[in-house]
FILO-82667 format. One line per 4 residues: their letters; for each residue x, y, z of N, C-alpha, C, O. Coordinates in steps of 0.2 Angstrom, whole numbers. Atoms other than C-alpha are relative to their C-alpha. Layout:
a) X Y Z X Y Z X Y Z X Y Z ~ ...
//
This chain:
mghd) 0 -1 7 -165 395 577 -2 -6 -4 -3 -11 -1 ~ 1 6 4 -167 383 563 -8 -2 -1 -9 -7 -4 ~ 7 1 1 -186 384 564 -2 1 -7 -1 7 -9 ~ 3 -1 7 -194 382 547 -7 1 0 -11 -3 2
srpq) 7 -2 -1 -211 391 546 -3 -1 -7 -9 1 -7 ~ 4 1 6 -215 386 528 -5 -5 1 -4 -10 5 ~ 5 5 -1 -231 377 526 3 -7 -3 7 -7 -7 ~ -2 7 2 -229 358 524 -4 -2 -6 -10 0 -7
atel) 4 3 6 -235 348 508 -6 -3 3 -11 -3 -1 ~ 6 3 -2 -247 340 519 -6 5 2 -11 3 4 ~ 4 -5 -1 -256 356 521 -3 3 -6 -6 9 -6 ~ 2 -2 6 -261 358 503 -8 0 0 -11 -4 2
thra) 7 0 1 -278 364 498 -2 -4 -6 2 -6 -10 ~ 2 3 6 -289 356 485 2 4 -6 4 0 -11 ~ -3 -4 6 -284 370 473 7 -1 -1 9 -3 -7 ~ -7 1 1 -266 367 476 1 -7 -3 6 -8 -7
vnml) 0 7 3 -268 348 473 -2 0 -7 2 -3 -11 ~ 2 0 7 -277 352 457 5 3 -5 6 1 -10 ~ -5 -3 4 -264 364 451 6 -5 -1 9 -5 -6 ~ -5 5 0 -251 351 455 -1 -6 -5 3 -8 -9
kavr) 2 5 5 -261 338 444 1 3 -7 2 -1 -11 ~ 0 -4 7 -262 351 430 8 0 -2 9 -1 -8 ~ -7 0 2 -243 352 430 2 -7 -2 6 -8 -7 ~ -2 7 1 -241 333 431 -3 -2 -7 1 -6 -10
dgra) 3 2 6 -253 331 416 3 4 -6 1 3 -12 ~ -3 -4 5 -242 343 406 -3 6 -3 -2 8 -9 ~ 4 -5 2 -254 357 405 2 7 2 -1 12 1 ~ -2 -6 -3 -244 370 414 7 3 -2 11 -1 -4
qlsa) -6 -4 1 -230 383 411 1 5 5 -3 7 9 ~ -2 -5 -5 -220 394 422 4 6 -4 7 5 -9 ~ -3 -5 3 -214 411 418 7 0 3 8 -1 9 ~ -7 0 -2 -195 413 419 2 6 4 3 11 1
scep) -1 -5 -4 -192 424 433 1 -2 8 1 -8 9 ~ -2 2 -7 -187 425 452 -6 -2 4 -6 -6 8 ~ 6 2 -3 -205 424 457 -5 -2 -6 -9 2 -9 ~ 4 1 6 -213 414 442 -7 -1 1 -10 -2 6
dlyv) 7 1 1 -231 414 437 -2 -6 -3 2 -9 -8 ~ 2 7 3 -240 398 433 -6 2 -5 -10 5 -4 ~ 6 0 5 -251 396 417 -2 -7 -1 2 -11 -1 ~ 3 7 1 -263 382 415 -4 1 -6 -8 5 -7
dgip) 4 0 7 -269 378 397 1 7 -3 -4 10 -6 ~ -1 -7 3 -261 395 392 -3 6 4 -2 12 1 ~ 4 -5 -4 -271 405 405 4 1 6 5 -4 10 ~ -3 -1 -7 -263 414 420 -4 -3 5 -10 -2 6
ccdq) 4 2 -6 -268 405 436 -2 5 4 1 10 5 ~ 4 -5 -4 -280 414 447 3 1 7 2 6 10 ~ -3 0 -7 -270 410 463 8 -1 -1 11 -6 0 ~ -7 1 1 -252 414 460 4 -1 7 9 -3 7
gtar) -3 1 -7 -248 414 479 0 -8 1 5 -10 3 ~ -1 8 -1 -252 395 479 5 -3 -5 8 -7 -3 ~ -5 2 5 -242 393 463 7 1 3 11 -4 2 ~ -7 -2 -3 -227 401 471 1 -5 6 7 -7 7
llgr) -1 5 -6 -230 390 487 2 -7 -3 6 -10 0 ~ -2 7 3 -229 374 476 7 0 -2 11 -5 -1 ~ -7 0 2 -213 380 470 5 1 6 10 -3 6 ~ -4 0 -6 -206 385 487 0 -6 4 5 -8 7
lgli) 0 7 -3 -211 368 494 4 -5 -4 5 -11 -2 ~ -4 5 4 -201 360 480 -4 -5 -4 -2 -10 -5 ~ 4 5 3 -216 352 472 -1 1 -8 -2 -4 -11 ~ 0 -1 7 -215 360 455 6 4 -2 9 7 3
apag) -6 -4 2 -201 368 445 0 1 -8 -4 -3 -11 ~ -1 0 7 -197 374 428 4 -5 -3 8 -8 0 ~ -3 5 3 -192 361 416 8 2 -2 12 -3 -3 ~ -7 -2 2 -176 371 411 0 8 0 -6 11 1
pgpa) -1 -7 0 -170 389 410 -4 3 -6 -5 0 -11 ~ 3 -4 6 -178 402 398 1 7 1 3 10 6 ~ -1 -7 -1 -176 420 394 -5 3 5 -11 1 5 ~ 4 -4 -5 -183 432 407 -7 2 -3 -7 5 -8
ghlv) 7 -1 2 -202 433 406 -3 -5 -5 -9 -5 -6 ~ 3 5 5 -204 419 393 -3 -6 4 -1 -7 10 ~ 3 5 -4 -214 404 398 4 -7 -2 6 -8 -8 ~ -3 6 1 -206 387 400 -4 -6 3 -8 -4 8
pavv) 4 5 -3 -214 370 404 1 -1 7 7 0 9 ~ 0 2 -7 -218 366 422 0 -7 1 -3 -11 -3 ~ 0 8 -1 -214 349 429 -1 -1 8 1 3 12 ~ 1 2 -7 -218 340 445 6 -3 2 9 -7 -1
teag) -6 3 -2 -203 336 455 -1 -6 4 -7 -9 4 ~ 0 6 -3 -199 320 464 -4 1 6 -9 -4 8 ~ 4 -1 -6 -206 327 480 -8 1 -2 -12 -1 2 ~ 7 -1 2 -222 333 471 -3 -7 -2 -9 -8 -1
hrvl) 3 7 1 -224 315 464 -2 -4 6 -7 -8 6 ~ 1 4 -6 -223 308 481 -6 3 3 -10 -1 6 ~ 6 -3 -3 -237 320 487 -6 -3 -4 -11 -5 -1 ~ 6 2 4 -248 315 472 -1 -8 1 -6 -10 0
atpv) 0 7 -1 -244 296 476 -3 -2 7 -5 -8 8 ~ 3 1 -7 -251 298 494 -7 -2 -1 -11 1 -4 ~ 6 3 1 -266 287 494 -6 5 3 -11 6 -1 ~ 5 -5 -3 -276 299 505 3 7 2 7 7 7
lpia) -3 -6 -2 -270 317 504 -3 3 5 -9 5 5 ~ 2 -4 -5 -272 326 520 -1 7 -3 4 11 -2 ~ 1 -7 3 -280 342 512 -3 5 4 -8 3 8 ~ 3 -5 -4 -283 358 521 -5 3 -4 -5 3 -11
g) 5 -5 3 -298 369 517 -5 -4 -5 -9 -2 -8
//
């Protein structure tokens, strides 16, 4: 047991990296829910699966709690900043 089958941050696609950069740049919000949706520039992101992956990998998080269904600012976590600081990101796809 103990096998973790989650994708690794080193397997991020170009889209995922760009989504992470949008969060870093203060352009993103998350809906307050158990499976939050990502909004960039006020528009729902077209790839919520990747948005949720960024959250499960611990690369993005809500800035704080909010009422269910409301939008809260999204932030890049320390792990997300480390990924973005990698000189050459090994990007999939």
